[in-house]
MOPAC internal coordinates of N, CA, C and O (Angstrom, degrees):
PM7 1SCF
backbone

  N    0.0000 0     0.00 0     0.00 0    0    0    0
  C    1.4296 1     0.00 0     0.00 0    1    0    0
  C    1.5612 1   107.19 1     0.00 0    2    1    0
  O    1.2310 1   119.59 1   -45.23 1    3    2    1
  N    1.3425 1   118.38 1   134.77 1    3    2    1
  C    1.4658 1   121.17 1   178.70 1    5    3    2
  C    1.5186 1   110.39 1   -77.16 1    6    5    3
  O    1.2310 1   123.32 1   -15.81 1    7    6    5
  N    1.3914 1   111.24 1   164.19 1    7    6    5
  C    1.3864 1   121.03 1  -177.06 1    9    7    6
  C    1.6210 1   106.66 1   -58.01 1   10    9    7
  O    1.2310 1   120.78 1   131.03 1   11   10    9
  N    1.3330 1   116.12 1   -48.97 1   11   10    9
  C    1.5287 1   118.29 1  -176.50 1   13   11   10
  C    1.5265 1   108.26 1   -67.26 1   14   13   11
  O    1.2310 1   118.15 1   146.73 1   15   14   13
  N    1.3273 1   121.13 1   -33.27 1   15   14   13
  C    1.4752 1   117.45 1   176.63 1   17   15   14
  C    1.5264 1   110.89 1   -71.26 1   18   17   15
  O    1.2310 1   119.24 1   145.29 1   19   18   17
  N    1.2467 1   119.06 1   -34.71 1   19   18   17
  C    1.4384 1   124.33 1  -178.83 1   21   19   18
  C    1.5638 1   107.15 1   -66.45 1   22   21   19
  O    1.2310 1   117.87 1   140.84 1   23   22   21
  N    1.3064 1   121.66 1   -39.16 1   23   22   21
  C    1.4160 1   122.81 1   179.45 1   25   23   22
  C    1.4528 1   107.92 1   -72.97 1   26   25   23
  O    1.2310 1   116.42 1   144.30 1   27   26   25
  N    1.2237 1   124.41 1   -35.70 1   27   26   25
  C    1.4367 1   128.76 1  -179.03 1   29   27   26
  C    1.4866 1   106.80 1   -62.50 1   30   29   27
  O    1.2310 1   121.75 1   130.01 1   31   30   29
  N    1.3531 1   114.26 1   -49.99 1   31   30   29
  C    1.4937 1   119.80 1   179.50 1   33   31   30
  C    1.4430 1   113.09 1   -65.64 1   34   33   31
  O    1.2310 1   117.39 1   146.07 1   35   34   33
  N    1.2498 1   122.58 1   -33.93 1   35   34   33
  C    1.4429 1   124.99 1  -179.09 1   37   35   34
  C    1.4750 1   107.85 1   -74.34 1   38   37   35
  O    1.2310 1   120.27 1   142.63 1   39   38   37
  N    1.3338 1   117.09 1   -37.37 1   39   38   37
  C    1.4757 1   119.40 1   178.22 1   41   39   38
  C    1.5371 1   110.85 1   -65.07 1   42   41   39
  O    1.2310 1   119.49 1   131.60 1   43   42   41
  N    1.4072 1   118.58 1   -48.40 1   43   42   41
  C    1.4002 1   120.18 1  -175.90 1   45   43   42
  C    1.5741 1   110.40 1   -66.91 1   46   45   43
  O    1.2310 1   122.31 1   146.80 1   47   46   45
  N    1.4013 1   113.17 1   -33.20 1   47   46   45
  C    1.4287 1   116.44 1  -179.36 1   49   47   46
  C    1.5560 1   111.49 1   -67.88 1   50   49   47
  O    1.2310 1   119.65 1   144.45 1   51   50   49
  N    1.3667 1   118.28 1   -35.55 1   51   50   49
  C    1.4246 1   123.03 1   175.29 1   53   51   50
  C    1.4898 1   111.32 1   -64.90 1   54   53   51
  O    1.2310 1   118.72 1   141.74 1   55   54   53
  N    1.2934 1   120.04 1   -38.26 1   55   54   53
  C    1.4867 1   122.91 1   178.60 1   57   55   54
  C    1.4651 1   111.93 1   -68.80 1   58   57   55
  O    1.2310 1   119.19 1   144.28 1   59   58   57
  N    1.3366 1   119.16 1   -35.72 1   59   58   57
  C    1.4152 1   123.99 1   177.28 1   61   59   58
  C    1.4677 1   114.79 1   -68.48 1   62   61   59
  O    1.2310 1   120.71 1   157.36 1   63   62   61
  N    1.3803 1   116.25 1   -22.64 1   63   62   61
  C    1.4251 1   121.71 1   176.59 1   65   63   62
  C    1.5237 1   113.36 1   -93.33 1   66   65   63
  O    1.2310 1   119.23 1  -163.80 1   67   66   65
  N    1.3106 1   119.07 1    16.20 1   67   66   65
  C    1.3636 1   120.52 1  -179.68 1   69   67   66
  C    1.4411 1   117.66 1    93.74 1   70   69   67
  O    1.2310 1   118.12 1  -173.63 1   71   70   69
  N    1.3182 1   121.18 1     6.37 1   71   70   69
  C    1.3963 1   128.70 1   177.49 1   73   71   70
  C    1.4523 1   118.18 1   -72.56 1   74   73   71
  O    1.2310 1   120.79 1    23.47 1   75   74   73
  N    1.3088 1   116.10 1  -156.53 1   75   74   73
  C    1.5102 1   119.07 1  -174.51 1   77   75   74
  C    1.4819 1   111.54 1   -57.87 1   78   77   75
  O    1.2310 1   121.33 1   -37.17 1   79   78   77
  N    1.3560 1   115.06 1   142.83 1   79   78   77
  C    1.3818 1   123.07 1   177.87 1   81   79   78
  C    1.5098 1   106.29 1  -133.26 1   82   81   79
  O    1.2310 1   119.62 1   -20.41 1   83   82   81
  N    1.3634 1   118.33 1   159.59 1   83   82   81
  C    1.4225 1   120.11 1   176.86 1   85   83   82
  C    1.5313 1   110.95 1   -70.91 1   86   85   83
  O    1.2310 1   119.20 1   -43.40 1   87   86   85
  N    1.2839 1   119.14 1   136.60 1   87   86   85
  C    1.5079 1   119.42 1  -174.88 1   89   87   86
  C    1.5584 1   110.44 1   -66.36 1   90   89   87
  O    1.2310 1   119.42 1   -30.89 1   91   90   89
  N    1.3003 1   118.71 1   149.11 1   91   90   89
  C    1.5108 1   124.35 1   173.42 1   93   91   90
  C    1.4380 1   105.76 1   -60.16 1   94   93   91
  O    1.2310 1   121.01 1   -34.85 1   95   94   93
  N    1.2861 1   115.68 1   145.15 1   95   94   93
  C    1.5163 1   122.38 1   179.46 1   97   95   94
  C    1.6139 1   113.42 1   -56.42 1   98   97   95
  O    1.2310 1   121.69 1   144.52 1   99   98   97
  N    1.3699 1   114.36 1   -35.48 1   99   98   97
  C    1.3860 1   115.42 1   178.95 1  101   99   98
  C    1.5575 1   113.34 1   -71.69 1  102  101   99
  O    1.2310 1   122.76 1   146.66 1  103  102  101
  N    1.3228 1   112.33 1   -33.34 1  103  102  101
  C    1.5176 1   118.15 1   171.37 1  105  103  102
  C    1.4426 1   114.45 1   -60.10 1  106  105  103
  O    1.2310 1   120.31 1   136.34 1  107  106  105
  N    1.3709 1   117.01 1   -43.66 1  107  106  105
  C    1.4549 1   122.69 1   176.81 1  109  107  106
  C    1.5208 1   112.50 1   -59.87 1  110  109  107
  O    1.2310 1   120.31 1   137.82 1  111  110  109
  N    1.3834 1   117.02 1   -42.18 1  111  110  109
  C    1.4170 1   123.11 1   172.56 1  113  111  110
  C    1.4856 1   116.74 1   -55.92 1  114  113  111
  O    1.2310 1   122.47 1   138.31 1  115  114  113
  N    1.3340 1   112.87 1   -41.69 1  115  114  113
  C    1.4789 1   124.53 1  -174.62 1  117  115  114
  C    1.5011 1   106.82 1   -69.75 1  118  117  115
  O    1.2310 1   119.95 1   131.86 1  119  118  117
  N    1.4140 1   117.70 1   -48.14 1  119  118  117
  C    1.3939 1   121.65 1   172.77 1  121  119  118
  C    1.4876 1   115.97 1   -51.48 1  122  121  119
  O    1.2310 1   121.95 1   134.94 1  123  122  121
  N    1.2872 1   113.88 1   -45.06 1  123  122  121
  C    1.5121 1   123.76 1  -177.44 1  125  123  122
  C    1.6123 1   105.10 1   -65.07 1  126  125  123
  O    1.2310 1   118.61 1   140.61 1  127  126  125
  N    1.2597 1   120.26 1   -39.39 1  127  126  125
  C    1.4636 1   119.82 1  -178.61 1  129  127  126
  C    1.5046 1   113.17 1   -74.96 1  130  129  127
  O    1.2310 1   121.02 1   146.60 1  131  130  129
  N    1.3521 1   115.65 1   -33.40 1  131  130  129
  C    1.4771 1   118.68 1   171.67 1  133  131  130
  C    1.5055 1   111.14 1   -56.07 1  134  133  131
  O    1.2310 1   122.47 1   130.29 1  135  134  133
  N    1.3300 1   112.88 1   -49.71 1  135  134  133
  C    1.4582 1   120.87 1  -173.81 1  137  135  134
  C    1.4707 1   110.85 1   -68.15 1  138  137  135
  O    1.2310 1   120.42 1   146.11 1  139  138  137
  N    1.3308 1   116.81 1   -33.89 1  139  138  137
  C    1.5281 1   123.21 1   177.28 1  141  139  138
  C    1.4911 1   111.13 1   -61.81 1  142  141  139
  O    1.2310 1   120.30 1   139.36 1  143  142  141
  N    1.3070 1   117.03 1   -40.64 1  143  142  141
  C    1.5471 1   120.55 1  -177.32 1  145  143  142
  C    1.4809 1   111.92 1   -96.81 1  146  145  143
  O    1.2310 1   119.77 1  -173.97 1  147  146  145
  N    1.3546 1   118.04 1     6.03 1  147  146  145
  C    1.4678 1   123.25 1   179.79 1  149  147  146
  C    1.5445 1   111.63 1    61.62 1  150  149  147
  O    1.2310 1   121.64 1  -141.25 1  151  150  149
  N    1.3483 1   114.47 1    38.75 1  151  150  149
  C    1.4865 1   115.89 1   175.89 1  153  151  150
  C    1.5159 1   107.32 1   -96.44 1  154  153  151
  O    1.2310 1   121.44 1   -43.44 1  155  154  153
  N    1.3842 1   114.85 1   136.56 1  155  154  153
  C    1.4158 1   121.25 1   179.31 1  157  155  154
  C    1.4914 1   110.43 1  -124.16 1  158  157  155
  O    1.2310 1   119.75 1   -23.32 1  159  158  157
  N    1.3244 1   118.08 1   156.68 1  159  158  157
  C    1.4791 1   126.95 1   174.85 1  161  159  158
  C    1.4996 1   108.95 1   -84.31 1  162  161  159
  O    1.2310 1   120.64 1   -40.44 1  163  162  161
  N    1.3732 1   116.38 1   139.56 1  163  162  161
  C    1.4197 1   120.91 1  -179.09 1  165  163  162
  C    1.4431 1   105.64 1  -125.57 1  166  165  163
  O    1.2310 1   118.74 1   -51.69 1  167  166  165
  N    1.3606 1   120.00 1   128.31 1  167  166  165
  C    1.5577 1   119.70 1   176.48 1  169  167  166
  C    1.5289 1   109.93 1   -62.82 1  170  169  167
  O    1.2310 1   120.56 1   -33.88 1  171  170  169
  N    1.2196 1   116.53 1   146.12 1  171  170  169
  C    1.3909 1   121.57 1  -179.56 1  173  171  170
  C    1.4671 1   108.97 1  -130.68 1  174  173  171
  O    1.2310 1   119.14 1   -52.20 1  175  174  173
  N    1.3684 1   119.24 1   127.80 1  175  174  173
  C    1.4409 1   126.21 1   177.20 1  177  175  174
  C    1.5808 1   107.32 1   -81.56 1  178  177  175
  O    1.2310 1   122.41 1   -48.40 1  179  178  177
  N    1.2128 1   112.98 1   131.60 1  179  178  177
  C    1.5349 1   121.05 1   177.33 1  181  179  178
  C    1.4538 1   109.48 1  -128.03 1  182  181  179
  O    1.2310 1   121.18 1   -50.68 1  183  182  181
  N    1.3657 1   115.35 1   129.32 1  183  182  181
  C    1.4467 1   125.05 1  -175.28 1  185  183  182
  C    1.5362 1   105.55 1  -103.12 1  186  185  183
  O    1.2310 1   119.39 1   -50.37 1  187  186  185
  N    1.2546 1   118.76 1   129.63 1  187  186  185
  C    1.3891 1   123.11 1   176.39 1  189  187  186
  C    1.5269 1   116.90 1  -114.94 1  190  189  187
  O    1.2310 1   118.11 1   -48.30 1  191  190  189
  N    1.2612 1   121.20 1   131.70 1  191  190  189
  C    1.4584 1   124.66 1   175.65 1  193  191  190
  C    1.4957 1   111.95 1  -144.82 1  194  193  191
  O    1.2310 1   118.53 1   -52.54 1  195  194  193
  N    1.2516 1   120.40 1   127.46 1  195  194  193
  C    1.4353 1   128.94 1   174.67 1  197  195  194
  C    1.5357 1   111.86 1    55.02 1  198  197  195
  O    1.2310 1   121.08 1  -142.81 1  199  198  197
  N    1.3266 1   115.54 1    37.19 1  199  198  197
  C    1.4646 1   117.93 1   179.36 1  201  199  198
  C    1.5023 1   118.29 1    87.13 1  202  201  199
  O    1.2310 1   121.86 1  -179.44 1  203  202  201
  N    1.3405 1   114.05 1     0.56 1  203  202  201
  C    1.4883 1   119.33 1   173.57 1  205  203  202
  C    1.3901 1   113.31 1  -112.45 1  206  205  203
  O    1.2310 1   120.66 1   -24.42 1  207  206  205
  N    1.3820 1   116.34 1   155.58 1  207  206  205
  C    1.4837 1   120.66 1  -172.97 1  209  207  206
  C    1.5224 1   106.68 1  -122.15 1  210  209  207
  O    1.2310 1   120.34 1   -46.19 1  211  210  209
  N    1.3062 1   116.96 1   133.81 1  211  210  209
  C    1.4522 1   124.00 1   178.92 1  213  211  210
  C    1.5358 1   110.88 1  -128.19 1  214  213  211
  O    1.2310 1   124.61 1   -40.11 1  215  214  213
  N    1.3655 1   108.76 1   139.89 1  215  214  213
  C    1.5199 1   113.66 1   177.81 1  217  215  214
  C    1.5151 1   107.16 1   -91.67 1  218  217  215
  O    1.2310 1   120.43 1   166.17 1  219  218  217
  N    1.3276 1   116.79 1   -13.83 1  219  218  217
  C    1.4656 1   119.81 1  -179.53 1  221  219  218
  C    1.5344 1   108.88 1  -113.97 1  222  221  219
  O    1.2310 1   121.77 1   -54.61 1  223  222  221
  N    1.2962 1   114.22 1   125.39 1  223  222  221
  C    1.4644 1   120.43 1  -175.78 1  225  223  222
  C    1.5965 1   114.75 1   -57.93 1  226  225  223
  O    1.2310 1   125.95 1   137.37 1  227  226  225
  N    1.3136 1   106.16 1   -42.63 1  227  226  225
  C    1.4710 1   113.24 1  -174.65 1  229  227  226
  C    1.5111 1   111.12 1   -68.04 1  230  229  227
  O    1.2310 1   120.46 1   147.68 1  231  230  229
  N    1.3633 1   116.72 1   -32.32 1  231  230  229
  C    1.4005 1   114.45 1   172.01 1  233  231  230
  C    1.5231 1   116.58 1   -68.15 1  234  233  231
  O    1.2310 1   119.49 1   149.40 1  235  234  233
  N    1.3592 1   118.57 1   -30.60 1  235  234  233
  C    1.4308 1   122.46 1   175.87 1  237  235  234
  C    1.5151 1   107.20 1   -69.04 1  238  237  235
  O    1.2310 1   118.75 1   138.12 1  239  238  237
  N    1.2696 1   119.98 1   -41.88 1  239  238  237
  C    1.5343 1   121.37 1   179.26 1  241  239  238
  C    1.4117 1   111.05 1   -65.05 1  242  241  239
  O    1.2310 1   118.26 1   138.59 1  243  242  241
  N    1.3189 1   120.93 1   -41.41 1  243  242  241
  C    1.5115 1   125.82 1  -179.92 1  245  243  242
  C    1.5457 1   108.08 1   -64.74 1  246  245  243
  O    1.2310 1   117.46 1   141.63 1  247  246  245
  N    1.3018 1   122.44 1   -38.37 1  247  246  245
  C    1.4421 1   124.75 1  -178.58 1  249  247  246
  C    1.4542 1   106.56 1   -68.10 1  250  249  247
  O    1.2310 1   119.25 1   132.25 1  251  250  249
  N    1.2882 1   119.03 1   -47.75 1  251  250  249
  C    1.5970 1   121.78 1   175.97 1  253  251  250
  C    1.5058 1   109.43 1   -57.34 1  254  253  251
  O    1.2310 1   120.38 1   133.38 1  255  254  253
  N    1.3539 1   116.87 1   -46.62 1  255  254  253
  C    1.4371 1   114.35 1  -173.03 1  257  255  254
  C    1.5750 1   110.60 1   -67.91 1  258  257  255
  O    1.2310 1   119.34 1   147.38 1  259  258  257
  N    1.2869 1   118.86 1   -32.62 1  259  258  257
  C    1.3944 1   125.72 1   178.75 1  261  259  258
  C    1.5886 1   110.87 1   -64.68 1  262  261  259
  O    1.2310 1   121.00 1   150.03 1  263  262  261
  N    1.3223 1   115.69 1   -29.97 1  263  262  261
  C    1.4901 1   119.39 1   179.09 1  265  263  262
  C    1.5368 1   110.72 1   -73.63 1  266  265  263
  O    1.2310 1   121.74 1   152.59 1  267  266  265
  N    1.3594 1   114.28 1   -27.41 1  267  266  265
  C    1.4668 1   116.71 1  -176.30 1  269  267  266
  C    1.4938 1   111.47 1   -78.85 1  270  269  267
  O    1.2310 1   120.40 1   154.96 1  271  270  269
  N    1.2905 1   116.84 1   -25.04 1  271  270  269
  C    1.4831 1   122.28 1  -171.57 1  273  271  270
  C    1.5558 1   108.66 1   -77.09 1  274  273  271
  O    1.2310 1   120.10 1   180.00 1  275  274  273

């Protein structure tokens, strides 16, 4: 097997196992719009307690403390 064939085989095998896929055309358009406007994604920490989600850790702690009293 040539190097080129091996790379092609490895690539297709990876995609068959749930690896990289070509992005959907709408997703490509959305990525371009985000870049055009300078919009970036920012990771967000979310705290979960008793089925509720909080973006502020102090609120999550306060809710948990209220349940104990």
